[in-house]
C-alpha positions as CSV (number, residue, x, y, z in Angstrom):
1,X,-2.6,14.1,27.6
2,X,-2.2,10.6,26.1
3,X,-0.6,11.3,22.8
4,X,-2.0,8.2,21.1
5,X,-3.4,8.7,17.7
6,X,-7.1,9.4,17.7
7,X,-8.6,11.4,15.4
8,X,-7.7,14.9,13.9
9,X,-10.4,17.3,13.3
10,X,-10.6,20.5,11.5
11,X,-12.5,22.6,13.5
12,X,-14.4,26.0,12.3
13,X,-17.2,28.4,14.2
14,X,-19.7,26.1,12.3
15,X,-19.0,23.3,15.0
16,X,-21.0,25.7,17.3
17,X,-20.6,25.1,21.1
18,X,-18.4,22.4,22.4
19,X,-18.0,20.0,24.9
20,X,-13.9,20.0,24.8
21,X,-13.7,17.8,28.3
22,X,-15.3,15.2,25.8
23,X,-13.8,16.1,22.7
24,X,-10.5,15.5,23.8
25,X,-11.3,12.1,24.9
26,X,-11.2,11.4,21.4
27,X,-9.3,13.2,19.9
28,X,-4.9,13.3,19.5
29,X,-4.8,16.8,17.4
30,X,-7.3,19.6,15.9
31,X,-7.0,22.3,13.7
32,X,-8.5,25.1,14.1
33,X,-9.8,28.2,11.8
34,X,-8.5,31.1,12.8
35,X,-9.8,33.4,10.3
36,X,-11.4,34.3,6.9
37,X,-9.6,37.0,4.4
38,X,-9.7,39.9,6.8
39,X,-12.1,38.7,9.2
40,X,-11.4,36.4,12.4
41,X,-13.0,33.1,12.6
42,X,-16.2,34.0,15.8
43,X,-15.0,30.6,17.6
44,X,-11.2,30.6,17.9
45,X,-10.1,32.2,20.6
46,X,-12.7,30.6,22.7
47,X,-12.0,26.9,21.2
48,X,-8.1,27.4,21.1
49,X,-7.8,28.0,24.7
50,X,-9.9,25.6,26.3
51,X,-9.6,22.5,23.6
52,X,-6.5,21.4,26.7
53,X,-4.8,19.1,23.1
54,X,-2.1,20.2,20.6
55,X,-3.8,22.1,17.6
56,X,-2.7,24.0,14.8
57,X,-4.2,26.7,12.5
58,X,-5.6,27.2,8.8
59,X,-6.8,30.4,7.2
60,X,-9.3,30.8,4.7
61,X,-7.9,32.7,2.0
62,X,-9.5,35.1,-0.4
63,X,-6.8,37.2,-1.6
64,X,-6.7,37.5,-5.8
65,X,-3.5,38.7,-5.4
66,X,0.1,38.6,-4.0
67,X,-0.2,42.1,-2.6
68,X,-3.7,41.0,-1.0
69,X,-2.2,37.6,0.3
70,X,0.4,39.0,2.0
71,X,-2.3,41.8,3.8
72,X,-4.0,38.3,4.6
73,X,-1.0,36.3,5.8
74,X,-0.4,39.0,8.4
75,X,-3.1,38.9,9.4
76,X,-4.1,35.3,10.0
77,X,-0.8,34.9,12.1
78,X,-2.5,38.3,14.3
79,X,-5.5,36.2,14.5
80,X,-4.0,32.9,15.4
81,X,-1.3,34.1,18.5
82,X,-3.5,35.2,20.1
83,X,-4.1,32.7,22.3
84,X,-1.4,32.2,25.6
85,X,0.3,29.0,23.5
86,X,0.8,29.8,20.2
87,X,-0.8,27.2,17.2
88,X,1.9,24.4,16.3
89,X,1.6,25.0,12.7
90,X,-0.2,27.6,10.3
91,X,-1.8,26.7,7.0
92,X,-3.2,28.5,3.8
93,X,-6.3,27.2,3.0
94,X,-6.2,27.8,-1.0
95,X,-9.7,26.8,-2.4
96,X,-11.5,30.2,-3.3
97,X,-12.9,31.1,-6.6
98,X,-10.8,34.1,-6.9
99,X,-7.2,31.9,-7.0
100,X,-7.4,30.9,-11.1
101,X,-4.5,29.4,-12.6
102,X,-2.9,32.9,-13.4
103,X,-3.1,33.8,-10.0
104,X,-2.4,31.0,-7.7
105,X,1.1,30.2,-7.4
106,X,1.6,34.2,-7.2
107,X,-0.9,34.1,-4.0
108,X,0.1,31.2,-2.5
109,X,4.2,31.7,-2.6
110,X,3.7,35.2,-1.0
111,X,1.5,33.8,1.7
112,X,3.8,31.3,2.7
113,X,7.0,33.7,2.0
114,X,5.0,36.5,4.7
115,X,4.4,33.2,6.9
116,X,7.9,32.3,7.0
117,X,8.7,35.9,7.2
118,X,6.4,36.9,10.4
119,X,8.4,33.7,12.5
120,X,6.0,30.6,11.8
121,X,8.3,27.6,11.6
122,X,6.0,24.8,10.1
123,X,3.5,26.2,7.4
124,X,1.4,24.6,4.4
125,X,-0.8,24.6,2.4
126,X,-4.7,22.9,1.9
127,X,-5.4,22.5,-1.6
128,X,-7.4,20.1,-4.0
129,X,-8.4,21.1,-7.5
130,X,-5.5,24.3,-7.5
131,X,-3.1,21.9,-7.1
132,X,-1.1,22.2,-10.4
133,X,-1.3,25.5,-10.4
134,X,0.3,26.1,-7.2
135,X,3.8,26.0,-8.6
136,X,6.8,26.3,-6.6
137,X,4.4,27.0,-3.7
138,X,4.4,23.4,-3.1
139,X,8.3,22.8,-2.2
140,X,8.2,25.5,0.6
141,X,6.0,23.6,2.7
142,X,6.4,21.9,5.3
143,X,3.2,20.5,5.0
144,X,0.5,19.4,2.4
145,X,-2.9,18.7,3.4
146,X,-5.2,17.3,1.0
147,X,-9.2,16.5,0.9
148,X,-9.8,13.2,-1.0
149,X,-14.0,12.1,0.7
150,X,-14.5,9.2,-1.5
151,X,-18.4,7.9,-0.8
152,X,-18.2,10.9,2.5
153,X,-20.3,8.7,4.7
154,X,-17.9,9.5,7.6
155,X,-15.9,6.1,7.4
156,X,-12.2,6.0,6.0
157,X,-12.2,5.2,2.8
158,X,-10.4,2.7,0.7
159,X,-7.2,3.1,-0.5
160,X,-7.8,4.1,-3.5
161,X,-9.6,7.0,-2.5
162,X,-6.9,8.7,-0.8
163,X,-4.6,11.7,-2.4
164,X,-3.6,11.6,-5.5
165,X,-1.0,14.1,-4.9
166,X,2.0,13.0,-2.4
167,X,0.4,15.1,1.0
168,X,0.7,14.9,5.2
169,X,-2.5,15.1,6.4
170,X,-5.8,13.6,4.4
171,X,-9.0,14.8,5.2
172,X,-11.2,12.1,4.4
173,X,-14.8,13.1,5.6
174,X,-16.4,16.1,6.1
175,X,-19.0,13.5,8.0
176,X,-16.8,12.6,10.7
177,X,-18.3,12.1,14.4
178,X,-16.3,13.6,17.9
179,X,-17.5,13.2,21.1
180,X,-18.9,16.7,22.8
181,X,-19.8,18.2,18.9
182,X,-23.0,18.7,17.6
183,X,-23.3,17.7,14.0
184,X,-20.2,17.0,11.4
185,X,-16.9,17.3,11.7
186,X,-13.8,16.7,9.0
187,X,-11.9,14.1,10.0
188,X,-8.1,13.7,8.8
189,X,-5.6,10.8,8.5
190,X,-1.6,11.6,8.7
191,X,-0.3,9.6,5.4
192,X,2.9,11.3,4.6
193,X,6.5,10.8,6.2
194,X,5.6,12.8,9.3
195,X,4.5,11.7,12.7
196,X,2.0,12.6,15.2
197,X,4.9,13.4,16.9
198,X,6.5,15.5,14.6
199,X,2.7,17.9,14.8
200,X,1.7,17.8,18.2
201,X,5.7,17.6,19.7
202,X,4.2,15.0,22.0
203,X,5.7,11.4,21.7
204,X,3.5,9.0,19.9
205,X,1.9,6.3,22.4
206,X,0.8,3.1,20.5
207,X,-0.9,4.3,17.7
208,X,-4.4,1.9,17.1
209,X,-4.9,-0.3,14.2
210,X,-7.9,1.7,13.6
211,X,-6.6,4.9,12.7
212,X,-3.1,3.4,11.9
213,X,-0.7,6.1,10.8
214,X,-0.7,5.5,6.7
215,X,3.2,6.8,6.4
216,X,5.6,5.1,4.6
217,X,6.0,1.4,4.5
218,X,2.4,0.9,5.5
219,X,0.5,-1.1,2.4
220,X,-1.9,2.1,2.0
221,X,0.6,4.3,1.5
222,X,2.6,2.6,-0.7
223,X,-1.1,1.5,-2.8
224,X,-1.0,5.5,-2.8
225,X,2.1,6.0,-3.8
226,X,1.5,3.3,-6.6
227,X,-1.5,5.6,-7.9
228,X,0.5,8.2,-8.4
229,X,2.8,6.5,-10.6
230,X,0.1,5.6,-12.8
231,X,1.3,7.2,-16.4
232,X,4.7,7.1,-16.0
233,X,7.5,6.0,-18.0
234,X,9.2,2.2,-17.9
235,X,12.9,2.9,-18.2
236,X,14.8,-0.5,-17.6
237,X,16.8,-1.0,-14.5
238,X,16.2,2.6,-13.1
239,X,14.5,2.6,-9.2
240,X,12.2,6.2,-9.7
241,X,14.7,8.3,-11.1
242,X,14.3,11.9,-12.6
243,X,14.2,11.6,-16.4
244,X,17.4,13.0,-17.7
245,X,19.8,12.4,-20.4
246,X,22.9,11.9,-18.0
247,X,20.7,8.9,-16.8
248,X,19.2,7.7,-20.3
249,X,23.4,7.8,-21.4
250,X,24.5,5.6,-18.0
251,X,21.6,2.9,-18.4
252,X,22.2,2.7,-22.4
253,X,25.8,1.9,-21.2
254,X,25.0,-0.6,-18.5
255,X,21.7,-2.3,-20.7
256,X,22.6,-1.3,-24.8
257,X,19.9,-4.2,-26.1
258,X,17.2,-2.2,-23.7
259,X,18.4,1.4,-24.9
260,X,18.4,1.3,-28.9
261,X,18.0,4.0,-30.9
262,X,15.0,3.3,-32.5
263,X,13.5,4.6,-28.8
264,X,15.0,7.8,-28.5
265,X,12.4,10.2,-29.5
266,X,11.0,8.7,-26.7
267,X,13.3,9.0,-23.8
268,X,13.7,12.4,-25.4
269,X,10.6,13.4,-24.7
270,X,10.1,11.8,-21.2
271,X,13.5,14.1,-20.4
272,X,11.2,17.2,-21.9
273,X,8.2,16.5,-19.6
274,X,10.8,16.2,-16.4
275,X,9.0,12.4,-15.9
276,X,9.7,10.1,-13.3
277,X,10.6,6.4,-14.2
278,X,11.0,2.9,-13.2
279,X,10.9,-0.7,-13.9
280,X,9.1,-3.5,-12.5
281,X,10.8,-4.0,-9.7
282,X,12.0,-0.7,-9.3
283,X,8.9,0.5,-8.2
284,X,9.1,-0.7,-5.2
285,X,12.8,-0.2,-4.5
286,X,12.6,3.4,-5.4
287,X,9.9,3.4,-2.9
288,X,11.7,2.3,-0.1
289,X,15.0,3.8,-0.9
290,X,13.3,7.2,-1.2
291,X,11.9,6.9,2.0
292,X,8.3,6.0,1.2
293,X,8.3,7.9,-2.1
294,X,9.1,11.3,-0.9
295,X,11.6,11.8,-2.9
296,X,13.4,10.1,-5.9
297,X,16.8,9.5,-6.8
298,X,18.8,12.7,-8.6
299,X,16.3,14.8,-6.4
300,X,13.2,15.2,-8.2
301,X,11.9,19.1,-7.7
302,X,13.6,21.3,-5.6
303,X,14.4,19.3,-2.6
304,X,18.2,18.4,-2.8
305,X,17.9,17.0,0.8
306,X,15.8,13.8,-0.4
307,X,18.4,11.3,-2.3
308,X,17.9,7.7,-2.8
309,X,19.9,5.3,-0.8
310,X,20.2,1.4,-2.5
311,X,19.3,-1.3,-0.2
312,X,17.6,1.3,2.7
313,X,15.0,0.9,4.2
314,X,14.9,-2.6,4.6
315,X,15.1,-3.1,0.8
316,X,17.8,-5.3,-0.8
317,X,19.0,-4.7,-4.3
318,X,17.6,-7.6,-6.2
319,X,16.0,-8.5,-9.3
320,X,11.8,-10.1,-9.8
321,X,12.5,-12.9,-9.2
322,X,15.7,-12.3,-6.9
323,X,13.2,-10.2,-5.1
324,X,10.5,-13.6,-4.6
325,X,13.0,-15.7,-3.4
326,X,14.3,-12.9,-0.8
327,X,10.9,-12.1,0.5
328,X,10.7,-15.6,1.0
329,X,13.7,-16.2,3.1
330,X,12.7,-13.5,5.4
331,X,10.0,-15.7,6.0
332,X,7.2,-13.5,4.3
333,X,3.6,-14.7,3.6
334,X,3.4,-15.9,-0.2
335,X,1.2,-18.3,-1.9
336,X,0.2,-19.3,-5.4
337,X,-2.1,-16.6,-7.4
338,X,-5.3,-18.3,-6.2
339,X,-4.6,-17.8,-2.7
340,X,-4.4,-14.1,-3.1
341,X,-6.2,-12.4,-0.6
342,X,-7.7,-9.1,-0.6
343,X,-5.0,-7.3,0.6
344,X,-3.9,-4.3,-1.4
345,X,0.3,-3.7,-1.9
346,X,0.9,-6.9,-1.9
347,X,3.4,-7.9,-4.9
348,X,2.0,-10.5,-7.4
349,X,4.5,-12.1,-9.8
350,X,5.5,-14.5,-12.8
351,X,8.7,-15.4,-14.2
352,X,11.1,-11.9,-14.7
353,X,8.0,-9.8,-13.6
354,X,6.2,-8.0,-11.1
355,X,3.5,-6.3,-10.5
356,X,1.4,-4.5,-7.0
357,X,-2.0,-5.8,-6.3
358,X,-3.9,-2.4,-5.4
359,X,-7.5,-4.3,-4.5
360,X,-10.2,-4.8,-6.4
361,X,-9.3,-7.4,-8.8
362,X,-6.6,-4.6,-9.8
363,X,-2.6,-4.1,-10.3
364,X,-0.4,-1.4,-10.9
365,X,3.1,-2.5,-12.8
366,X,5.6,-1.2,-15.2
367,X,4.7,-3.2,-18.0
368,X,7.4,-2.4,-20.3
369,X,8.5,0.2,-22.6
370,X,5.5,0.4,-24.7
371,X,3.2,0.3,-21.5
372,X,4.7,2.8,-18.5
373,X,3.2,2.1,-15.8
374,X,-0.3,0.6,-16.1
375,X,-3.3,-0.1,-14.3
376,X,-4.6,-3.5,-15.4
377,X,-6.7,-6.8,-14.3
378,X,-5.1,-8.9,-12.0
379,X,-7.4,-12.2,-14.2
380,X,-6.1,-10.7,-17.5
381,X,-1.9,-11.3,-16.2
382,X,0.3,-14.3,-16.5
383,X,0.7,-13.8,-12.4
384,X,1.4,-17.4,-10.3
385,X,2.1,-16.2,-7.2
386,X,1.7,-13.6,-4.9
387,X,4.0,-12.3,-1.3
388,X,4.5,-9.6,1.2
389,X,6.7,-7.5,0.4
390,X,9.1,-7.8,4.3
391,X,10.0,-3.9,4.1
392,X,5.9,-3.3,3.9
393,X,4.1,-3.3,7.0
394,X,0.8,-4.9,5.8
395,X,-2.7,-3.8,7.7
396,X,-5.4,-6.7,8.3
397,X,-7.6,-7.8,4.9
398,X,-10.4,-6.9,3.7
399,X,-12.9,-7.9,1.2
400,X,-14.0,-5.8,-2.2
401,X,-16.4,-3.0,-2.3
402,X,-18.7,-5.0,-5.0
403,X,-21.9,-6.5,-2.8
404,X,-22.6,-10.2,-2.0
405,X,-25.1,-11.3,-3.9
406,X,-26.6,-14.9,-4.7
407,X,-25.5,-14.7,-8.1
408,X,-21.8,-13.5,-7.5
409,X,-20.8,-15.0,-4.2
410,X,-17.8,-13.4,-3.0
411,X,-14.9,-16.7,-2.6
412,X,-12.8,-15.7,0.3
413,X,-9.1,-16.7,-0.4
414,X,-6.6,-19.0,2.0
415,X,-4.8,-16.2,4.6
416,X,-7.1,-12.9,3.6
417,X,-8.8,-12.9,7.2
418,X,-7.7,-14.5,10.5
419,X,-9.4,-18.1,11.3
420,X,-10.1,-19.9,14.8
421,X,-13.0,-21.7,16.1
422,X,-16.6,-21.1,14.8
423,X,-15.0,-19.5,11.1
424,X,-16.9,-20.7,7.9
425,X,-15.9,-20.4,4.6
426,X,-13.8,-21.0,1.1
427,X,-10.4,-20.4,3.2
428,X,-11.8,-22.6,6.3
429,X,-12.3,-25.8,3.2
430,X,-9.2,-24.6,1.3
431,X,-6.9,-25.3,5.2
432,X,-9.0,-28.3,5.6
433,X,-8.0,-29.8,2.5
434,X,-4.3,-29.2,2.8
435,X,-4.2,-30.1,6.4
436,X,-5.9,-33.5,5.1
437,X,-3.6,-33.6,2.9
438,X,-0.6,-33.3,5.1
439,X,-2.1,-36.4,6.7
440,X,-3.8,-34.7,9.7
441,X,-7.2,-36.4,10.6
442,X,-10.0,-33.8,10.6
443,X,-12.8,-36.3,11.5
444,X,-15.6,-37.7,8.9
445,X,-17.6,-34.7,8.7
446,X,-18.3,-33.2,5.2
447,X,-19.8,-34.3,1.9
448,X,-16.7,-36.7,1.6
449,X,-15.9,-37.9,4.8
450,X,-12.9,-36.8,5.4
451,X,-13.3,-33.8,7.7
452,X,-13.1,-31.3,5.1
453,X,-16.6,-29.5,5.7
454,X,-15.7,-25.7,5.0
455,X,-16.5,-25.3,9.4
456,X,-13.7,-25.0,11.6
457,X,-14.4,-27.0,15.1
458,X,-12.5,-29.1,17.6
459,X,-10.5,-30.8,15.0
460,X,-9.8,-28.2,12.6
461,X,-8.2,-26.6,16.0
462,X,-7.0,-29.3,17.1
463,X,-4.7,-30.2,13.5
464,X,-4.2,-26.3,13.8
465,X,-2.7,-26.7,17.2
466,X,-0.2,-29.7,15.7
467,X,1.3,-28.0,12.8
468,X,1.9,-25.0,14.9
469,X,3.8,-27.8,17.3
470,X,5.8,-28.9,14.1
471,X,6.5,-25.3,13.3
472,X,7.8,-24.2,16.5
473,X,5.8,-21.4,16.5
474,X,2.7,-19.6,18.9
475,X,0.6,-23.0,19.5
476,X,-3.0,-21.2,20.4
477,X,-5.0,-23.5,17.5
478,X,-5.7,-20.0,14.8
479,X,-4.6,-19.4,12.2
480,X,-3.1,-16.0,11.4
481,X,-0.5,-14.5,9.3
482,X,2.3,-16.9,11.0
483,X,0.6,-19.9,10.9
484,X,-0.7,-19.3,7.0
485,X,3.3,-18.2,6.7
486,X,4.0,-21.3,7.8
487,X,2.0,-23.6,6.1
488,X,2.7,-21.7,2.9
489,X,6.5,-22.8,3.7
490,X,5.4,-26.6,4.2
491,X,4.0,-26.3,0.8
492,X,6.8,-25.0,-0.9
493,X,10.2,-26.6,-2.0
494,X,13.1,-26.1,0.5
495,X,15.6,-26.6,-1.4
496,X,14.7,-24.2,-4.5
497,X,17.4,-22.4,-6.0
498,X,17.8,-19.2,-6.2
499,X,15.8,-17.3,-8.6
500,X,17.2,-15.2,-11.3
501,X,18.1,-11.5,-10.8
502,X,18.4,-10.1,-14.1
503,X,15.1,-8.2,-13.7
504,X,12.2,-8.6,-16.6
505,X,13.6,-11.2,-19.0
506,X,11.4,-14.1,-18.7
507,X,12.8,-17.7,-17.6
508,X,11.4,-21.1,-17.6
509,X,9.7,-20.8,-14.1
510,X,10.5,-19.0,-11.2
511,X,13.1,-21.4,-10.0
512,X,14.0,-22.7,-13.4
513,X,13.6,-26.0,-12.6
514,X,10.8,-28.4,-14.8
515,X,8.8,-31.5,-13.4
516,X,8.5,-34.4,-16.0
517,X,5.8,-37.3,-16.0
518,X,6.9,-40.5,-15.1
519,X,3.9,-42.4,-15.8
520,X,0.8,-42.6,-17.7
521,X,-2.7,-41.2,-17.6
522,X,-1.3,-39.3,-14.4
523,X,-4.3,-37.0,-12.5
524,X,-3.1,-33.1,-12.2
525,X,-5.2,-31.9,-8.8
526,X,-6.3,-28.6,-7.7
527,X,-3.8,-29.8,-4.4
528,X,-1.2,-31.8,-2.9
529,X,-3.8,-34.9,-1.8
530,X,-6.1,-37.1,-4.2
531,X,-8.5,-35.6,-2.0
532,X,-8.2,-32.7,-4.7
533,X,-10.2,-32.0,-8.2
534,X,-9.0,-33.4,-10.9
535,X,-7.5,-30.8,-13.6
536,X,-6.4,-33.2,-16.2
537,X,-4.5,-35.8,-17.0
538,X,-0.5,-36.3,-18.2
539,X,1.3,-38.2,-19.7
540,X,5.2,-39.9,-19.2
541,X,7.6,-38.0,-21.0
542,X,5.7,-34.6,-20.3
543,X,6.7,-31.4,-18.9
544,X,6.1,-28.1,-17.0
545,X,7.6,-25.3,-15.5
546,X,8.3,-26.4,-11.1
547,X,6.1,-24.0,-8.6
548,X,7.0,-25.9,-5.0
549,X,7.0,-29.2,-3.4
550,X,4.7,-30.2,-0.8
551,X,7.1,-32.3,0.9
552,X,5.4,-34.1,3.7
553,X,3.1,-35.9,1.0
554,X,6.1,-36.2,-2.3
555,X,3.3,-33.6,-4.8
556,X,4.9,-31.0,-7.0
557,X,3.1,-28.0,-7.9
558,X,3.2,-27.1,-11.7
559,X,2.2,-24.9,-14.4
560,X,-0.2,-26.6,-16.8
561,X,-2.3,-24.2,-18.9
562,X,-2.2,-21.1,-17.3
563,X,-2.9,-22.9,-14.0
564,X,-1.5,-24.0,-11.3
565,X,-1.7,-28.0,-10.6
566,X,-0.3,-30.9,-8.4
567,X,1.3,-34.0,-9.4
568,X,2.1,-37.1,-7.2
569,X,6.3,-37.5,-6.9
570,X,5.1,-41.0,-7.7
571,X,4.5,-40.5,-11.2
572,X,7.0,-37.3,-11.5
573,X,10.5,-36.1,-10.6
574,X,12.1,-32.6,-10.8
575,X,14.5,-31.7,-12.8
576,X,16.9,-28.8,-13.5
């Protein structure tokens, strides 16, 4: 069998007769229902014997007591092991109404303990609404499997529909389709730290983008992790620590100004609640250093093997500003906030602080002691820039779920998608404006006769090729991630000093520099050329926080009135 990631389906007798010659072409893994209560699934033995692909099994638990749970677990293993090749893993499906808040933990623990006693090496729980009731059973699992369907239309939902609880398998729809199967099928994705190979015992090959495993260090997984953190407390200088008194005392010695006596009561409540804390950049560092958030420093829960390693997984120990500077040195894509692509998981920043864009105009941030981790509106923040975290693998940009209507047009920002011959839109216009500002000839098309018309034609392609040549990157005339990063780099100040690593303490501007105006009645424009619109006018002696420099034409980007504008270097000077 080809071990590449295709689809993962769970199957019971409800799917009827299956053409496995066709089905196995689309499946990498299948999870069969072997039994329900004290009854065997009518189609299990037939399907498991004929499928020809790796499979695991689950049992629909009807037990309401520990004694009944042990009985069902033994029946499950006996039913599942009737095939010539035993299943790869065994999962208890916990959703029956007999399991109450008072009985669920005992049922789960006993069921899992019995599976272990019977020699099952990989065991787990399928659980959703009863998750909070499962207690220590969660820590006994090798596999957590959670359903969360979103619109339940057969497609993989947006990242915001991922399970709120940490898990290994996400059942994302009950209306999937698989060749050879009549009707709807439950489909699943791997979203935890385990690979497909872990489940199948077969080596993964060329995991497809359409079913890209949402394992740690993908932007989808990072966003799901951040959503779990909403409501967590803000403790300065921490990176996903378990709240303890020893931690508070240690951090108070390091940062006495942040751990005053007036805050002691709040810290004690966090400790009593066994919460996990972080500061703004600590959220990203904690995600990286705990192997994709699978554990936290000081071993949250009972798994003492889960520990944090500073500087691991490609993430250094830097403050909010320092992380931004480091990302740029690593060639990460970045830009001003106006160019933010619709890619969840990007970092957004202003001097001394960082948040994380989660899509749909929302940001998750550890906002401060009085707020903790919150989800907020992007537009209400003071964000000046966005950037990719180099230790996160980002997928393609997507457009917001909000429908595009004539009254509310969707603006496509530069960097949000791949551009090539035939592309049209706001992002093409922006690219063309930048190219013209850098001296590239785009012809006489467009309303201003400078080639800026929003249509990626031959002249634009030629200009992109020339730019790629100057940057010594692949010359294909296509504006993708590499070319975008190179262009943003040209617009950046290559000689900018390393931002301050002091954490969340505000400083003047990202770099600490300022731009002073030397001329009178000087235009501030939306881009680095006179072809851009005028935002405002400034005069000699005025000074603004420095953002970047377009060296080719000596223009400086500054922050003016909460916006990013550009001033000609003929009438301004960078200081500091």
